[in-house]
N, C-alpha and C positions, 0 to 999 in steps of 0.2 A: 579624496571623495568630498565633493561639495555640491550644493544645489539640490533642491527638492527632487528634480527629475532623475537623480541617480540614486536616491535612497533605496528604491525598490530593488536595485541590483545588488545591494549589500547582502552578506550572509545574515542569517537570523542572529548568530552570535554577535556580529558587529552591530547590527541594528539595536539589539538589547543593550549592549555595552554603551553605545552612543546615547541612548535614551537615559540610562542610569546616570551617566556622567553629566548630562545636560548639554552635550555637544549638539544634539538635535532634539527636537521636541517630539513626543509621541503623536501630537496632532499633525505635524508636518509629515511624519513617517506614514501615518494612515492616509493622508491626502495624496502622498506620492503613489501609494498603491492604488487608490481609487482612480487617479489619473491614468495609471498604467492599465487598469481594467477597462476604462473607457476607451483607451487607444487600441487594446489588443483583443479584448473579449469578442467584439463583433467578428473577428477572423477565426476564432477557435471555439467559441460557445462552450466554455468550461464552467464559468461562474453563472449560477442560475438566479437565486434570490439574493439581491444585494442587502447588506446590513449597514449602509453608509452612515445614516444618522446615529445609530447606536454605537458604531465604531468610533465616530468622532466624539461622542459623549464619553465613552470609555477612555479615549486618549486624553481628552481635556482633564478628566478626573485624575488620570495618572500624572499629568504634568503638574497639577496642583499639589499632589502628594509629594512629588519630588521637590517642588519649590518650598514645601513645608519641612523638608529635611527627612522625610520618610525614606526608608530603604525599599527599593523596588525589586521585583522578582527577577529570576534568571532569564525570563523571556519578555521583559518589560517592553510593551509597545509592539511586539512582533505580530503582524497580521497573519491569520491562518484561515483557510477554507475548511468547510465541514461537509462531508458527503450527505446527500439528501436522505440517507437512512437514519441520520443521527440527530437527535433533538437538540435544538438551541432554543432556550426559553423565549417565548413570545413570537416565534417564527414557525410557519407551517413546516412539518416534516412530510414531504409529499411523496417520497419514493418514486418521483417522476410520473405520478399519476394525476390526471386532471381531477379525478374524484376526491383526491386527498389535498386539494389546494387550500382547504380551510382547516386542516388538521394541525392546529396551533399547539406547540409544545408548552406544557405547563412548567417545565423545569429543564435545565441543561442536563444532557446525558453525563454520566461520570467522567468520561475522558474530556469532554468540553469543559466541565467544571474544573478539572485538574489543570488544563492548559490556561484557563482564565486565572486560576490561583497563582500560577507562575508568572502572570503578567501579560500573556498573549491576548490578542484581540481578534475575535471572529469577525471576518469582513464579508463573508458571503457563503451561501451553500454552493455545492458543486454537483455537476451532472453525473449520471450513472445510468446503466441499463434499467428499463422499467422494472420496478420491484426487485431489482438485482437478478431477475430470472430470465430476462429476455435474451441473454447471450453475453459474450465477452466484450463485444463492441459497446462503447458508451453512446447509447441513443435511448432517450426516454420519450414516452408519449406526450409528456407535458412540455419538455424543453428541446426536443430534437437531437441532432447529432453533435457530438464533440469531435473536433478535428485534431489529428496529430500535428503539433506545431512544426515538426521537421518535414512532413510530407502529407498534404491533405488527402492523398490517395491511400494512405495507410491508417489503420485504427490506432487511437491512443491507448488501446487496451481497456481493461475493466476488471472488476466493476467500478473501481475507484479512478476511472479515467479522467473525470473532471478535475480531481485533485492533481493528478499527474501533469495534465496540460497547464493548469493554473500555476503550479510551482515552477515548471520548466520555463514558462514565459515571464516570470517575475510578477504575476498578479497577486501572489501570496508567497511569503517566505516558507511557510509550512502548510501541509495539507493533512487532514485527519480522515483517513479512509478506514476500511475494514477488509478482512481477508479470511476466506475459508477454503481457499484452494488456489491462491495466486492473485487475488483481487487488489492487493497493494503492490506486490512485486512485479506483476506484468505491466501495469501502467508506468511504474517507475522505470522499468527497463525500456519500454517502448518510447518513453518521453525523455529519457536521458537524465534521470534524477535517481536519488537513493530512496529506498523504502525498507521499513522494518515490519516484519510479522513476528510478534512476540510469542513467547510460550503462553498457552492458555493459563489464566490465573495471574499473569504478570501485571496486566492493567485491569482495573475494574471496569465493568461494562453493564449495560442494561438494555437488552434488545427486545423488550416487550412492547414496543410501540404499537404493533398491530394485534396484540393479543397475548396469550399466555407464553411462558418460557418455551423456547425452541432453539433451533440453530446451534447445535452443540459445538460445532467447529469454528464458529465465527470469532475472530479476535480483532479488535480495533488496532490500528497501527498508523504511524506517521510517515509522511513523505517529505523530503527536503532536498535542497540542491547539493549539500555537502554532508559527509558522514558526521562531522563535528556537530552540525545542526541537528542531525538525527539523534545523536547522543543527548543533546540538550532536551529534545522532546521526550526521549525515553526516560530520562531522569524525572521529568515533570509528570509523566503519565503513570509511572509505576506507583504501586501502593494498594491500599485497601479502601473499601467503601461498603457500608452496610447494605447497599442495594445489590451487591454482588458477593454472595458468600463464597464464590469460587476464588476470589482474589486473595492472594496470600502475601504476607510480609517478608518476602525473600530479599536478601541484600542485593543491591544493584550490581555488585561485583563479587564474583566467586573467588576462591583461593587461587593463588598463582599455581600454574602447572610446572612440574619439574622438567627442565630441559626445553629444547625447541618444541613448539606446539606442532603436533602431527596433523597433517591435512590429507584427507583422501580426495583425490581428483577423480570424479566420475563424469566423463565427457558425454557419454551416450547412455543414459539410464535405460535399462531394458533392451539395449541393442536395436532400437527401432530406427536409428538414423538421426543425424544432426547436421545442420547446415554448416558449410565451411566457415562462414563468418562467425558463427557461434563457437566453433572449434578454435578458431584463432583468438577469440575473446578469452576463452578458458585458458589457452596457452599463455597469453599475455598476463592474465591474473595469476596463474601458477608461478610464472617467472617473477612477478612482483612479490608474491609471498615468499618465495625462496630467497630473493634478494633481501627481504626484511628479516630473515632468520627462521622462517617456518620450515618444517620438514615435510615437503610435499611428495606424495607417492600416488601415482595413478593406479587405481584398482579397477577390477572388471565391472562391478555393479554395486548397487545399493541392495539392502536386504529385501526380499519378498515383494518386489515391485508389483508384479501382476496380481498377486493375491491381495495386496493392499488396495490397488485401484478397483478391483472388483468389489471388495468389502465397502470401500468408500461410496461407490455408486449405489449399492444396494441399501446401505444405511441412510444416506442422505435422501434418496428418492422415497424410501419408506417413511421418512420423517414428515414430509409434507404431502404425500400422496392423498391423505384424507381430505385436504382442502383444495386439491388441484382443480376439480370441476368448477369451483367458485373463482379461484384465482385466475384460471385460464381466461375467464370472461373479461378480466381487467386488463389484460396485456396488450390489447389492440391487435390490429390486423397483422398477422405474422409473428407477433411477439411471443406466441406460445410455442413456436417451432423448436426452439432450443431445448426446452424441457420435454416436449412431446417426443422428439427424436430420441432423447435419452430413455424415456419410459418405454418406448417401443423396443429398445435393445435390452433394457434392464428393468424388469418388472419389480414392483415392491415386494418385500419379503413378508411371509406370514409370521405369526408369533414364534413358532418353533425355530424357523430359519433365522429370525432376528436374534434369538438367544444364542444360536451358534455363531452368528456374525460378531456378537459382542465378545464372545470368547476368542474368536480369531483376532479381533482388534487388539485385545490385550497381548496376545502372543506376538503380533507384528510389532507392537510397541516394545516388547521385551527384546526382540531381535535387533531393533534399531538402537536400543540402549546399549546392548552388547557391542554393536558396531561402533557407536560413538565412544564407548569406553576405550576402544583401541585407537580410534581417530577422533579426537575431540572436535574437529572441524571437518566438514565436507564441502568441497568446491564443485559446483555443477551449474548447468544452464537454468535460467529462469524460464525461457521458452526456447525450443530447439531450432527455431528459425527466426529470421528478422521479422519485424512487424508486418502483419498480414493485412489484407484488404478488409474494410469494414463489413461485418455481417457474414463472413465466411462460415462461422460456426452454425448459423441458422439457415444456410442456403440449401443444404441437403445432408444426407447421412454421411457422405464422404467428407464434406467440409467440416461437419461436427467432429468426426473421428480425427481428422488432421489437427484440429485445434486441441482436442482432448489429449492427443499424443504430444503435442508441442508443450503443454503445460504439466506434463506428467510428474516432474519432480516437485513442482509446487503442490500438486494434489496430494502426493504421498507424504510430504513433510507436514502439511496441515493435518493430515489424518493421524500421524504419529505424535503430534503435539510438540514439535521442537521449533526453536526460533530460527529465523533466517533474515539476512540482510541482502537486498539487491543493490548492486553498485555498478555504475557505468564503467566501461573500459575503453571507449573510443567511438569513432564514427567510421562506418564503411558504407560506401555508395549513398552517402547523404543521410543515413539513418543511424541512430545510436545503437550501440551494442552494450551488453552487460552480462553479469554473472550473479549468482547468489552464493553466499557463504552461510552454511547451515551448522548449527551447534547443538550441544547437549541441552536438555531442558534447563531453563533458567540461567543459561550462560550466554545471554545476549551480549555481555561484555566481551567475550571472546570473538563473537561474530563482528561486532562493531570495530574492535581493534584490527581484525584482519581486513575488513572492508576499508578502514582508514589506510592501512598499508598499501592496498591496491590503489586507492585514490591518490595517495602521495606520489606514486610512481607513474600513474596513467592520466591523472588530471581530472578536472571538473568540466562537464559539457555545458551546463546551463548557468545563467539564463540564455535563452535563444529567442530571437525575434522572428515570429512566424512570417513576417513580410520578407525576410531574408533567408528563409530556410534552405533554399537551393544553394546558397553560398556558404552554408554553415560548415561544410567539410573543410574549408580553408582556414577556419579559426585556429 
């Protein structure tokens, strides 16, 4: 690997190691990514607000520290993107809204601060659906549509779709998104990269940008081209912060399990159907895990899926229903359809019903804990069909239901508060396929190890050049 033009294609681990050793400079590494953004972003529209001058200053400061003999962090010089929901000091946190284009952040959000402390360099904000409420497809009122780099007629997913597309195309080595029902895992899968949704409380966060505490299910999570890079980001992000009393000091790795790790394969959660390409991806991943020594058993279903989906919908819609009349006015023409369709099907709960739902939530979590006590890992789909067309979920009630069905395992695993890693398995019909590995609470280490075993046998798909996406299947 030589030359500035190839630095962006290195893994995050290799980039950091090269900067720490002095083999490449952090300044050249940042410039390589800025050149890649200039070349590729006009085609995919994933990076929104550039932070070029500041990234160059951070890189120059890092190079001076290395020259002075200081030890640099595990992510030294690694450029990363940050979703438009997440504050970066001195940069507007727009949520994709023109009205918020001057909402300049006073401080870094906790996950941004932790990645910086490990040496990573924020290089730009990344696109998302307006206010994260406009749908699964990544299109914002302020920045427009983000394109899937493998096929412009397909969505990159969302709501962290800008990060998925940026990481997949080499514009950043890491992306920082967030997930409350698939928003990291779906774009990772649709764009052919890896993504981690952690256990709530594993990473510190502060989601009060637009007002008081809310969004009980949101967890920040990284995207990367390799599982090893995802592990580096996981280690940097984990910990505590006084801004988040929910964050707990749990060890990064839990105790070893006796014997082969048992894995439950659930190919079709709820029995609602799964596309043959997704079924093939799950079979390939199951075979890879078996080859690596895991004990894989196909089981009929996950616990209490329908009940969990109903409770998730009622609780989340109740959470923001009081502000919906005002929020709806911000979403632009048609931007309210995704939530409005949900409200028409699932009205908010009253106080008595909400109390009942909170009890049901605990019971569902208990059932999942018992399931994962028998099977420490669950292998299942991220989305039950290949990447769909942009805006399907907001087109009509049938489209919304199809997308909600497709992401059902993401939804329920967010609701029960367990970690999951999305990992690619290959390419079919020119589009990436992937699966997710779900684990017990705070056993991200088991999920990452299993995802690594899958990647070791099935390979890495990215970086991809969107100008050659049609030929990507021959890679």
